[in-house]
Backbone as numpy.savetxt, mean C-alpha at the origin, in Angstrom:
# Nx Ny Nz CAx CAy CAz Cx Cy Cz
3.30 -28.64 9.88 2.70 -27.59 8.59 2.81 -26.32 8.72
3.23 -25.39 7.51 2.92 -24.03 7.71 2.04 -23.63 7.10
1.55 -22.63 8.16 0.35 -21.51 8.07 0.38 -20.90 6.58
-1.12 -20.84 5.80 -0.69 -19.91 4.31 -1.77 -18.69 4.96
-1.71 -18.39 6.07 -2.18 -17.17 6.36 -1.25 -16.24 6.43
-1.48 -14.68 6.69 -0.63 -13.76 6.68 -1.06 -13.53 8.25
-1.58 -14.08 9.11 -2.13 -14.08 10.43 -1.27 -14.40 11.01
0.15 -14.83 10.61 1.33 -16.01 11.19 2.27 -14.43 11.06
1.94 -13.65 10.93 2.89 -12.67 10.59 2.97 -11.27 12.07
2.10 -11.72 13.11 1.61 -11.10 13.73 2.96 -10.37 14.69
3.66 -9.46 14.93 4.73 -9.10 15.28 4.02 -9.54 16.93
5.61 -10.00 17.63 5.38 -9.62 19.01 5.34 -8.33 19.86
5.25 -8.45 21.36 5.48 -7.03 22.19 6.84 -6.57 21.93
7.81 -8.03 21.57 8.92 -7.40 22.03 9.86 -7.41 20.68
9.01 -7.61 19.57 9.41 -7.30 18.40 9.04 -6.38 17.13
9.88 -5.73 16.62 9.50 -4.53 16.22 9.61 -4.61 14.15
7.63 -4.92 13.92 8.38 -4.92 11.87 7.53 -4.21 10.98
8.05 -3.67 10.43 7.32 -2.83 9.35 6.92 -3.43 7.91
5.71 -3.56 7.96 5.35 -4.52 7.00 4.49 -3.67 6.17
4.26 -4.07 5.11 4.63 -3.07 3.86 3.74 -3.79 2.66
2.14 -3.51 2.47 1.53 -4.36 1.48 1.11 -3.86 -0.01
1.46 -4.33 -0.83 1.19 -4.12 -2.75 -0.77 -3.66 -2.75
-0.88 -3.23 -3.23 -2.53 -2.54 -3.23 -3.27 -3.35 -4.26
-3.59 -2.57 -5.48 -4.61 -3.46 -6.18 -3.92 -5.09 -6.56
-4.89 -5.74 -6.43 -4.59 -7.39 -6.01 -4.34 -7.83 -4.85
-3.55 -7.32 -4.26 -3.36 -7.45 -2.76 -4.25 -7.22 -1.56
-4.49 -5.97 -1.42 -5.61 -5.50 -0.62 -6.77 -5.27 -1.33
-6.82 -4.87 -2.46 -8.53 -4.91 -3.30 -8.39 -5.35 -4.89
-9.51 -5.27 -4.85 -9.60 -5.62 -6.42 -10.50 -4.78 -7.21
-11.00 -5.09 -8.56 -11.79 -4.26 -9.21 -13.06 -4.84 -8.99
-14.56 -3.78 -8.59 -15.34 -4.31 -8.24 -16.50 -5.38 -9.54
-15.80 -4.67 -10.83 -16.11 -5.13 -12.05 -14.97 -5.46 -12.54
-14.92 -6.12 -14.02 -13.41 -5.67 -14.91 -13.34 -4.62 -15.75
-12.05 -4.41 -15.58 -11.88 -2.93 -15.84 -12.72 -2.60 -17.57
-12.99 -3.24 -18.30 -13.44 -3.34 -19.71 -14.98 -3.34 -19.72
-15.65 -3.87 -18.26 -17.34 -3.20 -18.04 -17.00 -1.95 -17.59
-16.32 -1.57 -16.72 -16.89 -0.39 -15.93 -16.11 0.87 -17.45
-15.11 0.68 -17.94 -14.72 1.34 -19.26 -15.99 1.63 -19.69
-16.78 0.64 -20.38 -17.77 0.88 -21.65 -19.40 1.78 -20.71
-18.91 1.20 -19.23 -20.45 1.87 -18.58 -19.92 3.78 -18.56
-18.60 3.74 -18.08 -18.54 5.48 -17.95 -18.82 5.67 -19.28
-18.23 5.19 -20.20 -17.94 5.61 -21.97 -19.34 5.83 -22.18
-20.77 5.17 -21.78 -21.68 5.25 -22.46 -22.58 6.57 -21.44
-22.02 6.35 -20.06 -22.59 7.58 -19.61 -22.19 8.79 -19.72
-21.02 8.71 -20.68 -20.52 10.21 -21.30 -20.96 10.63 -22.81
-22.31 9.37 -23.09 -22.55 9.64 -24.29 -22.64 8.83 -25.50
-21.10 7.62 -25.70 -20.84 6.75 -26.95 -22.15 6.15 -26.81
-22.18 5.70 -27.78 -23.44 5.12 -27.95 -23.09 4.03 -28.79
-21.94 3.70 -29.90 -21.80 2.33 -30.70 -21.98 1.42 -29.69
-22.45 0.58 -30.74 -22.65 -0.66 -30.10 -21.13 -2.13 -29.85
-20.42 -1.70 -29.00 -19.08 -2.38 -28.45 -19.40 -3.41 -27.42
-18.46 -4.47 -27.47 -18.34 -5.53 -26.78 -17.34 -5.06 -25.84
-17.61 -5.81 -24.30 -16.81 -5.54 -23.22 -14.95 -6.52 -23.73
-15.80 -7.09 -24.14 -14.21 -7.80 -24.83 -13.78 -7.31 -25.81
-14.19 -6.46 -27.04 -13.27 -5.87 -27.71 -12.15 -4.75 -26.94
-13.23 -3.82 -25.79 -12.46 -3.28 -24.77 -11.29 -3.39 -24.30
-11.37 -4.89 -23.89 -10.55 -5.59 -23.08 -9.16 -5.72 -23.72
-9.54 -6.31 -25.09 -8.42 -6.53 -25.71 -7.45 -5.29 -26.52
-8.43 -4.30 -26.40 -7.93 -2.61 -27.29 -7.39 -2.95 -25.81
-7.99 -2.44 -24.39 -6.90 -2.02 -23.44 -5.62 -2.67 -23.12
-5.78 -3.85 -22.92 -4.52 -4.50 -23.16 -2.92 -4.18 -24.05
-3.76 -4.08 -25.25 -2.53 -3.78 -26.41 -2.31 -2.16 -25.99
-3.29 -1.52 -25.63 -3.23 0.28 -25.75 -2.19 0.22 -24.27
-2.52 -0.75 -23.03 -1.77 -0.41 -22.13 0.12 -0.69 -22.19
0.31 -1.99 -22.70 1.13 -2.32 -23.21 2.13 -1.20 -23.96
1.62 -0.58 -24.90 2.59 0.70 -25.86 2.63 1.68 -25.01
1.42 2.10 -24.54 1.63 3.11 -23.77 2.55 3.43 -21.92
2.67 1.82 -21.36 3.97 1.68 -20.52 5.28 1.67 -21.32
5.12 1.39 -22.31 6.74 1.39 -23.31 6.69 2.68 -23.55
6.07 3.47 -24.05 6.27 4.22 -24.38 6.64 5.99 -23.28
6.27 5.79 -22.27 5.65 6.68 -20.68 6.15 5.43 -19.82
7.07 5.44 -19.22 7.08 4.58 -17.95 6.78 4.86 -16.66
6.18 4.53 -15.99 6.06 5.38 -14.29 4.88 5.98 -14.93
3.55 5.88 -15.32 2.84 6.71 -15.54 3.11 8.20 -16.14
4.10 8.00 -17.13 4.91 9.56 -17.13 5.54 10.47 -16.23
6.10 9.80 -15.93 6.95 10.78 -14.72 7.64 11.80 -15.39
8.50 11.13 -16.21 9.51 11.86 -17.05 8.90 12.53 -17.96
8.42 12.54 -18.63 7.97 12.96 -19.97 6.31 13.35 -20.05
5.44 13.85 -19.29 4.20 14.00 -18.92 3.82 15.12 -18.43
3.24 15.82 -18.19 2.79 16.93 -16.92 1.99 16.31 -16.27
1.53 15.21 -15.61 1.21 14.20 -14.79 0.36 13.61 -15.11
0.21 12.48 -13.98 -0.48 11.38 -14.34 -1.97 10.94 -15.41
-2.42 12.44 -15.06 -3.92 12.00 -15.70 -3.64 12.65 -17.18
-2.64 13.18 -17.72 -2.72 12.79 -19.11 -2.47 11.59 -19.61
-1.28 10.79 -18.66 -0.85 9.73 -19.04 -2.45 8.82 -19.43
-2.83 8.75 -18.17 -4.10 7.87 -18.51 -5.07 8.50 -19.59
-5.27 9.72 -19.57 -6.00 10.20 -21.42 -5.09 9.35 -22.34
-3.70 9.15 -23.08 -3.67 8.97 -23.82 -3.96 7.28 -23.90
-3.84 6.71 -22.46 -4.04 5.19 -22.46 -5.95 5.23 -22.78
-6.41 5.43 -22.14 -8.06 5.58 -22.99 -8.03 6.49 -24.47
-7.60 7.17 -25.11 -8.00 7.12 -26.32 -7.24 6.59 -27.10
-6.17 5.55 -26.70 -5.59 4.80 -27.87 -6.60 2.96 -27.77
-7.02 3.38 -26.16 -8.13 2.44 -26.22 -9.51 1.87 -27.28
-10.35 3.32 -26.75 -11.24 3.34 -27.48 -10.74 3.79 -29.46
-9.68 4.07 -29.29 -9.57 4.60 -30.66 -9.33 3.38 -31.66
-9.11 2.57 -31.30 -8.96 0.64 -31.40 -10.61 0.27 -31.53
-11.65 1.19 -31.04 -13.02 0.07 -31.38 -14.16 1.11 -31.71
-13.34 2.62 -32.10 -15.06 3.86 -32.48 -13.65 4.29 -33.28
-14.59 5.46 -34.00 -13.79 5.89 -35.20 -13.25 7.16 -33.83
-12.39 7.98 -34.02 -11.84 8.94 -33.24 -12.90 9.52 -33.02
-13.92 10.68 -34.15 -14.39 11.30 -33.56 -15.83 11.21 -33.33
-15.88 9.48 -32.64 -16.99 9.44 -31.41 -16.56 9.19 -30.45
-15.26 9.00 -29.87 -14.50 9.48 -28.44 -15.22 10.55 -27.67
-16.25 10.35 -26.26 -16.42 11.82 -26.23 -15.30 12.24 -25.55
-15.34 13.89 -25.70 -15.09 14.60 -25.30 -14.51 14.42 -23.96
-15.27 13.90 -22.84 -14.91 14.35 -21.65 -15.03 12.53 -21.07
-14.28 11.81 -21.77 -14.19 10.67 -20.95 -13.26 10.26 -20.49
-11.67 10.71 -21.16 -10.76 10.86 -20.39 -10.92 10.99 -18.92
-11.50 12.14 -18.86 -11.67 13.00 -17.41 -12.30 12.22 -16.39
-13.61 11.35 -17.04 -14.48 11.17 -16.37 -14.22 9.37 -15.97
-13.13 9.19 -16.86 -12.46 7.19 -15.81 -11.77 7.65 -15.08
-10.81 8.73 -15.26 -9.88 9.29 -14.13 -10.55 9.28 -13.10
-11.41 10.08 -12.74 -12.32 10.27 -11.90 -12.81 8.83 -11.27
-13.43 8.30 -12.31 -14.27 7.10 -11.45 -12.74 6.37 -10.90
-11.92 6.02 -11.98 -10.56 4.81 -11.24 -10.24 5.81 -9.63
-10.52 6.73 -9.53 -9.43 7.47 -8.42 -10.24 7.60 -7.15
-11.62 6.91 -7.03 -12.43 6.10 -5.90 -12.92 4.88 -5.86
-13.85 4.86 -4.21 -13.80 3.51 -4.36 -14.89 3.19 -5.20
-15.20 3.79 -5.98 -16.41 2.89 -6.81 -15.99 2.15 -7.27
-14.65 2.25 -7.93 -14.18 1.02 -9.15 -13.75 -0.01 -8.51
-13.99 -0.27 -7.01 -12.87 -1.08 -6.45 -13.75 -1.53 -5.40
-12.81 -2.62 -4.52 -14.28 -3.59 -3.32 -12.82 -4.15 -2.61
-12.29 -3.62 -1.27 -11.65 -4.84 -0.22 -11.73 -5.78 -0.49
-10.72 -6.47 -0.35 -10.60 -8.44 0.17 -10.98 -8.49 1.48
-12.25 -9.42 1.08 -12.59 -9.92 2.34 -11.56 -10.04 3.80
-10.69 -11.19 3.18 -9.27 -11.32 3.91 -8.61 -9.86 4.17
-8.15 -9.12 3.84 -8.07 -7.86 3.52 -8.86 -6.78 4.89
-10.05 -6.91 4.50 -10.71 -6.46 6.14 -10.70 -6.82 6.99
-10.71 -8.52 6.84 -10.51 -8.99 8.63 -9.10 -8.87 9.48
-8.07 -8.73 8.12 -6.51 -8.19 8.60 -6.60 -6.72 9.53
-7.17 -6.26 8.84 -7.00 -4.77 9.12 -8.03 -4.78 9.97
-8.89 -5.28 10.84 -9.47 -5.49 11.95 -8.68 -6.20 12.93
-8.06 -6.83 13.23 -7.33 -7.77 14.05 -6.36 -6.64 13.97
-5.50 -5.94 13.16 -4.06 -5.31 13.37 -4.70 -3.88 14.10
-6.36 -3.63 13.74 -6.67 -2.37 14.96 -6.33 -2.88 16.25
-6.76 -3.93 16.78 -7.38 -4.83 18.21 -5.34 -4.45 18.40
-4.70 -4.94 17.99 -3.04 -4.98 18.21 -2.61 -3.08 18.62
-2.62 -2.61 17.75 -2.60 -1.19 17.87 -3.11 -0.42 18.70
-4.36 -0.90 19.10 -5.05 0.03 20.53 -4.53 -0.52 21.97
-3.71 -1.26 21.56 -3.39 -1.62 23.08 -1.60 -0.30 23.20
-1.50 -0.40 24.80 -0.89 0.58 25.48 0.42 0.07 24.85
1.10 1.40 24.18 2.18 1.49 24.03 3.53 0.97 25.31
3.55 1.45 26.60 4.16 1.08 27.22 3.57 0.33 28.52
3.51 -0.27 29.32 2.77 0.15 30.51 3.66 -1.01 31.85
3.06 -0.54 33.00 4.18 -1.38 34.10 3.95 -2.81 33.94
5.11 -3.55 34.17 5.16 -5.46 34.56 5.87 -5.22 36.09
5.94 -6.53 36.27 6.54 -6.75 37.42 8.09 -6.42 37.68
8.96 -6.53 36.52 10.35 -6.82 36.96 10.80 -5.79 36.09
9.97 -5.52 34.63 10.50 -4.37 33.59 9.34 -3.72 33.36
9.17 -2.81 32.06 7.83 -2.51 31.86 7.53 -3.35 30.43
6.30 -3.34 30.65 5.94 -4.14 28.80 5.82 -3.40 28.21
6.42 -3.33 26.92 6.62 -2.76 25.72 6.02 -3.05 24.54
4.92 -2.61 23.67 4.20 -3.15 22.44 4.98 -2.91 21.65
4.86 -3.59 20.63 5.44 -2.97 18.85 4.50 -3.55 18.21
3.40 -2.68 17.93 2.61 -3.00 17.10 3.26 -2.55 15.40
2.83 -3.28 14.09 3.19 -3.33 13.30 2.98 -1.69 12.76
4.73 -1.67 11.91 4.10 -0.19 11.17 3.33 -0.91 9.84
2.33 0.10 9.02 1.92 -0.19 8.32 2.23 0.60 6.32
2.56 -0.16 5.98 2.82 0.55 4.66 2.02 0.06 3.34
2.07 0.56 2.56 1.33 0.61 1.19 2.74 1.06 0.45
3.14 -0.13 -0.43 4.29 -0.35 -1.65 3.54 -0.48 -2.89
3.37 0.36 -3.87 2.32 -0.07 -4.94 3.25 1.13 -6.31
3.19 0.00 -7.73 2.94 0.80 -8.90 2.02 1.45 -9.15
1.72 2.61 -9.22 0.64 3.42 -8.76 0.80 5.42 -9.16
-0.04 6.02 -9.17 0.37 7.29 -9.53 -0.29 7.30 -7.73
-0.37 9.37 -7.37 -1.00 9.56 -5.76 -2.39 9.11 -5.74
-3.09 8.97 -6.70 -5.11 8.44 -6.55 -5.16 7.06 -5.79
-3.63 6.39 -5.81 -4.19 5.15 -4.68 -4.09 5.56 -3.27
-4.21 6.39 -2.42 -4.02 6.88 -1.65 -5.93 7.41 -1.18
-6.14 8.00 -2.30 -7.90 8.48 -2.05 -8.63 7.18 -2.18
-8.08 6.19 -2.91 -9.00 4.77 -2.51 -9.14 4.14 -1.90
-7.53 4.29 -0.59 -7.80 3.67 0.32 -8.43 3.96 0.98
-8.68 6.02 1.15 -9.48 6.18 1.98 -11.04 5.46 1.77
-11.53 5.68 0.66 -12.59 5.16 0.23 -13.22 4.29 0.65
-12.57 3.37 0.24 -12.49 1.89 0.96 -12.75 1.60 2.34
-13.10 3.12 3.27 -12.69 2.73 4.83 -11.65 2.23 5.53
-10.42 2.91 4.90 -9.38 2.59 5.52 -8.63 4.34 5.78
-8.45 4.27 7.37 -7.70 5.42 7.85 -6.26 5.17 7.48
-5.84 6.13 6.71 -4.07 6.09 6.02 -3.76 7.48 6.73
-2.20 7.52 7.36 -1.59 8.42 7.99 -1.09 9.58 7.43
-0.51 10.30 8.66 -0.59 11.82 7.29 1.07 11.53 6.84
1.62 10.91 6.79 3.32 10.37 6.29 2.72 10.79 4.55
3.23 12.05 3.89 3.58 12.11 2.51 5.00 11.69 2.13
5.01 11.25 1.21 6.55 11.45 0.52 7.18 12.20 0.56
6.87 13.34 -0.28 7.73 14.54 -0.72 7.72 14.94 0.47
7.17 15.75 1.34 7.04 15.80 2.18 8.29 15.47 3.64
8.32 13.97 3.45 9.76 13.36 4.58 10.78 13.86 4.14
10.88 13.40 2.03 12.19 13.02 1.74 12.79 14.79 1.39
11.85 15.65 1.04 12.25 17.25 1.06 12.77 17.80 2.66
12.65 16.94 3.53 12.62 18.04 5.01 11.92 18.85 5.66
10.79 18.75 4.56 9.52 19.77 5.51 8.91 19.26 6.76
8.99 17.88 6.62 8.28 17.36 7.85 8.92 16.58 8.58
9.90 16.90 9.78 10.75 16.26 10.30 10.40 15.14 10.68
11.18 13.56 10.17 11.38 12.28 10.62 10.97 12.76 12.19
10.02 11.31 12.64 9.54 11.66 14.37 8.60 12.35 14.73
8.20 13.59 13.84 7.12 14.56 13.91 5.99 13.61 14.49
4.88 13.90 16.18 4.31 13.48 16.45 2.97 12.89 15.54
2.59 13.64 14.81 1.67 13.32 13.37 2.05 12.32 12.42
3.04 12.10 12.55 3.10 11.13 12.00 2.86 9.68 11.86
2.20 9.06 13.25 2.07 7.42 13.65 1.12 8.65 14.62
-0.18 7.16 14.12 -1.35 7.35 15.40 -2.16 6.06 14.95
-2.54 5.85 16.32 -2.87 4.00 16.54 -4.23 3.86 15.56
-4.51 4.94 15.81 -6.13 4.58 15.00 -6.07 4.42 13.19
-5.00 4.82 12.52 -4.83 4.51 11.68 -4.42 2.89 11.17
-4.74 2.59 10.12 -4.77 1.51 9.54 -3.38 1.56 8.69
-3.15 2.89 8.13 -2.05 2.87 7.03 -0.98 3.40 7.63
0.08 3.49 7.84 0.83 5.05 8.33 1.84 5.58 7.14
1.77 4.69 6.04 2.61 5.50 4.85 2.34 4.97 3.84
2.03 5.48 2.63 1.65 5.00 1.36 3.20 5.16 0.16
3.62 4.56 0.02 4.77 5.25 -1.24 4.19 4.74 -2.44
4.19 5.34 -3.72 2.90 5.16 -4.86 4.53 5.70 -6.04
5.00 4.19 -6.97 5.80 4.63 -7.74 6.20 6.00 -8.54
4.91 6.58 -8.48 5.39 7.85 -9.58 5.87 8.85 -8.68
5.13 9.27 -7.07 5.92 9.91 -6.27 7.81 9.59 -5.70
7.95 8.15 -5.77 9.11 7.60 -5.62 10.25 7.55 -6.60
9.29 7.88 -8.27 10.32 7.82 -9.08 10.75 6.67 -9.46
10.11 5.52 -8.61 10.86 3.90 -9.16 10.12 2.93 -9.42
9.34 2.22 -9.70 9.05 1.20 -10.21 9.54 0.01 -9.73
8.19 -0.95 -8.83 8.51 -2.14 -8.46 9.26 -2.96 -9.52
9.95 -4.01 -10.04 10.85 -4.40 -8.71 11.80 -3.98 -8.15
12.25 -2.88 -8.62 13.23 -1.75 -8.85 13.43 -1.51 -7.12
14.56 -1.63 -6.87 15.12 -1.20 -4.96 15.13 -0.10 -4.79
15.11 0.43 -5.80 14.75 2.19 -5.59 13.14 2.74 -4.60
12.31 1.93 -4.95 11.14 2.08 -4.83 10.90 1.74 -3.04
11.81 0.37 -3.17 11.59 -0.02 -1.59 12.27 0.72 -0.73
13.90 1.20 -0.93 14.40 1.67 -0.38 13.74 3.49 -0.13
12.74 3.86 -0.81 12.33 5.46 -0.76 10.87 4.81 0.36
10.21 3.25 0.88 9.57 3.50 1.69 10.34 2.81 2.73
11.62 2.90 2.81 12.34 2.51 4.06 12.70 4.18 4.74
12.49 5.03 3.81 12.71 6.38 4.42 11.83 6.70 5.20
9.78 6.24 4.42 8.82 6.67 5.60 8.74 5.86 6.41
9.03 4.49 6.31 8.57 3.68 7.32 9.34 4.01 8.30
10.70 4.58 8.06 11.69 4.95 9.35 11.42 6.55 10.02
10.53 7.13 9.39 9.87 8.23 10.18 8.90 7.99 10.82
8.32 7.21 10.59 7.03 6.07 10.90 7.68 5.92 12.44
8.62 5.04 12.43 8.84 3.83 13.36 9.81 5.13 14.73
10.29 6.44 14.39 10.60 7.30 14.92 9.77 7.89 15.79
8.43 7.88 15.03 7.27 9.16 15.67 6.47 7.54 16.70
6.43 6.24 16.36 6.15 5.77 17.49 6.67 5.58 18.38
8.35 5.91 18.21 8.94 5.27 19.58 9.19 6.36 20.68
8.99 7.82 19.72 8.71 9.38 20.31 7.47 9.18 21.56
6.41 8.20 20.58 5.13 8.44 21.77 5.05 7.47 22.54
6.11 6.33 22.81 6.58 5.63 24.18 7.27 6.52 25.09
8.18 7.72 24.41 8.42 7.45 25.68 7.50 9.12 25.91
6.62 9.43 25.33 5.62 10.17 26.04 4.85 9.63 26.81
4.36 8.32 26.57 3.83 7.40 27.59 4.55 7.30 29.15
5.56 7.22 28.96 6.46 6.88 30.23 7.03 8.47 31.33
6.59 9.23 29.86 6.85 10.69 30.81 5.38 10.77 31.58
4.32 10.52 31.16 3.25 10.39 31.24 2.68 9.43 32.73
3.53 8.95 32.56 3.47 7.72 33.88 4.47 7.88 35.06
5.09 9.04 34.78 5.86 9.37 35.55 5.52 10.28 37.30
5.96 10.30 37.95 5.49 10.95 39.53 5.84 12.44 39.02
5.50 13.43 40.12 5.96 14.52 39.83 7.53 15.11 39.62
7.92 14.27 40.81 9.76 14.55 40.63 10.76 13.18 39.54
9.71 12.96 38.81 10.33 11.45 38.34 10.28 10.32 38.37
9.79 10.21 39.55 9.53 8.78 40.08 8.27 8.58 39.15
7.60 6.60 39.67 6.75 6.20 38.48 6.23 5.19 39.86
4.61 5.39 39.30 4.35 4.35 40.06 4.59 3.02 40.50
5.68 2.38 39.52 6.13 1.29 39.48 7.76 1.44 39.19
8.58 0.68 39.96 10.33 0.75 39.88 10.39 0.39 38.38
9.33 -0.33 38.16 9.99 -0.91 36.66 10.01 -0.13 35.63
9.01 0.78 35.70 9.45 1.87 34.78 10.25 3.25 34.76
11.12 2.93 33.84 12.61 3.98 34.55 12.87 4.41 33.21
12.75 3.62 31.86 13.26 4.09 30.82 12.83 3.28 30.08
13.05 3.99 28.53 11.76 3.15 27.22 12.92 2.30 27.17
12.79 0.95 26.77 13.93 0.21 26.17 14.56 0.67 24.96
15.43 0.13 24.61 15.90 0.77 22.68 15.39 -0.34 22.47
14.58 0.40 20.66 14.19 -0.40 20.06 14.64 -1.61 19.12
13.93 -2.56 19.25 14.68 -3.90 19.15 15.35 -3.60 17.10
15.67 -4.47 16.98 16.32 -4.81 15.34 14.72 -4.77 14.57
15.14 -3.84 13.40 13.55 -3.70 12.59 13.23 -5.20 11.61
12.81 -6.22 11.76 12.22 -7.08 10.76 11.13 -5.79 9.19
11.81 -6.02 7.99 10.84 -5.36 6.89 10.40 -6.51 6.16
8.72 -6.81 5.82 8.52 -7.39 5.57 7.45 -6.76 4.31
7.13 -7.39 3.04 6.66 -6.94 1.41 5.28 -7.94 1.56
4.14 -7.79 1.12 3.51 -9.06 0.78 3.05 -8.58 -0.16
2.71 -8.84 -1.37 2.11 -8.79 -2.90 1.70 -10.16 -3.66
0.97 -9.56 -4.40 0.46 -10.95 -5.24 1.68 -10.88 -6.67
2.32 -10.29 -6.92 3.42 -10.68 -8.41 4.68 -10.95 -7.54
5.05 -12.34 -8.26 5.79 -12.85 -7.79 7.09 -12.08 -7.69
7.61 -11.37 -9.28 8.53 -10.48 -9.71 9.04 -9.07 -8.95
7.87 -8.29 -8.94 8.03 -7.40 -8.62 7.81 -7.07 -7.00
6.56 -8.12 -6.50 6.87 -7.69 -4.88 7.66 -8.85 -4.10
7.36 -10.27 -4.36 8.21 -11.00 -4.18 9.94 -10.73 -3.60
10.30 -11.12 -5.45 11.51 -10.93 -6.06 12.36 -9.17 -5.35
10.97 -8.72 -6.07 11.63 -7.02 -5.72 12.09 -6.46 -4.16
11.07 -7.19 -3.33 11.36 -6.89 -2.02 12.65 -7.77 -1.25
13.10 -8.98 -1.93 13.84 -10.20 -1.58 15.34 -9.16 -1.99
15.02 -9.04 -3.15 16.32 -7.69 -3.69 17.05 -6.87 -2.74
15.63 -6.28 -2.10 15.89 -5.27 -1.48 16.37 -5.25 0.05
16.65 -6.69 0.16 17.13 -6.96 1.32 15.86 -7.21 2.61
14.26 -7.03 1.95 13.77 -7.00 2.52 12.86 -8.81 2.39
12.07 -8.92 3.77 11.29 -10.75 3.68 10.25 -10.72 3.20
10.55 -11.31 1.50 9.19 -11.28 0.64 8.68 -12.48 0.82
7.00 -12.02 0.56 5.87 -12.85 0.99 5.23 -12.84 -0.32
4.92 -13.88 -0.91 3.59 -13.74 -2.40 2.53 -14.16 -2.03
1.87 -13.70 -2.20 0.78 -13.99 -1.87 -0.49 -14.15 -3.44
-0.59 -15.61 -3.47 -1.94 -15.98 -4.61 -3.01 -16.90 -3.77
-4.16 -15.71 -4.08 -5.48 -16.55 -3.30 -5.93 -18.00 -3.94
-6.38 -18.00 -5.24 -7.24 -19.18 -5.09 -6.24 -20.25 -6.46
-6.09 -19.62 -7.23 -5.46 -20.44 -8.26 -3.99 -21.65 -7.75
-3.80 -22.66 -8.75 -2.98 -23.28 -8.02 -1.25 -22.83 -8.76
-0.41 -22.88 -8.39 0.89 -22.72 -8.28 1.40 -23.25 -9.42
1.93 -22.41 -10.66 3.15 -22.48 -11.45 4.23 -23.44 -11.20
4.95 -24.11 -11.68 6.42 -24.82 -11.46 7.53 -23.32 -11.07
7.25 -22.54 -11.58 7.50 -21.13 -11.52 7.51 -21.26 -10.15
6.26 -20.80 -9.74 6.01 -19.61 -8.28 6.16 -20.81 -7.50
6.22 -22.37 -7.50 6.55 -23.02 -6.61 8.29 -23.05 -5.96
9.04 -21.94 -6.60 10.47 -22.24 -6.44 10.30 -21.13 -5.20
9.49 -20.49 -4.99 8.98 -19.74 -3.95 9.02 -20.98 -2.74
9.56 -20.07 -1.55 9.32 -20.89 -0.25 8.54 -21.34 0.13
8.29 -22.01 0.72 7.36 -22.61 1.48 6.91 -21.73 2.65
7.30 -21.37 3.10 7.40 -20.07 4.06 6.90 -19.00 4.20
7.44 -18.56 2.61 6.82 -17.41 2.02 5.97 -16.94 1.09
5.11 -17.97 1.06 3.95 -18.25 0.05 2.92 -17.79 1.38
1.38 -17.13 0.61 0.47 -17.23 1.68 -0.89 -16.93 0.41
-1.86 -17.79 0.81 -2.97 -17.89 0.58 -4.27 -17.06 0.44
-4.19 -15.97 1.67 -5.01 -15.06 1.87 -3.89 -14.34 3.46
-4.37 -12.73 3.63 -3.92 -11.99 4.49 -4.20 -12.15 5.97
């Protein structure tokens, strides 16, 4: 019987895996429906009109569809910044349910800040448990003496690949996760050389974040997954640099070691790239199309006929 938990994806000591996750819907979800939160923030900004969350929800769906079509990827190529994109969406949403002159002036900024923090979201229980398991794995030494050869540990490199603006990193922090130092533009611009030690820290839960706005591509486009590979490669090199340092620390004053098995760090094995997400097209098919191993996550609802086409070995019901 095939397990449906992502725990079966754990890496072995001799297997090197980079594992990326979608963010919203995979690692965390909304604390309350979006429309309910929109109304609460709007009322805190002074909106007094008697409108229902259902009306806001319908207006949001329509406004979101139109805004995405007009300004793809949070307005990356057309607007000054993501906050302007969200203000357009918010004005279009509330403009369908109240007269424009009654939309609070500060509503756009207030909602942008609200959804930039953990106040709007909650980490899924299985995601929280998964990170705890990975913390235990990452706490193990990267290299230690063995009987005939050094024992080498390859804890997974963990990333987030998401169609989002840069606020996702702050949200992850607010939800209690430690996010590494790899920043997309620093690495791609060559300002932070791949392999620098600050780019991998075993106490981090997430080593890198690849948001579509910064990557310039949205899932399922191969471009965002290629961008993620650049970030993951930097972390892999940094992790290997830590192994080398660990070996050097175990050597004696003249290059000898306490155990003859510790002579050199083995070359890194072939890297496996896994991506897990709750959107069949954007996550599973996008990753597969980019040459990665895709996994499709669907927690509660039964699979549709189309979803059943995903191989059983690539289907997950929990992390």
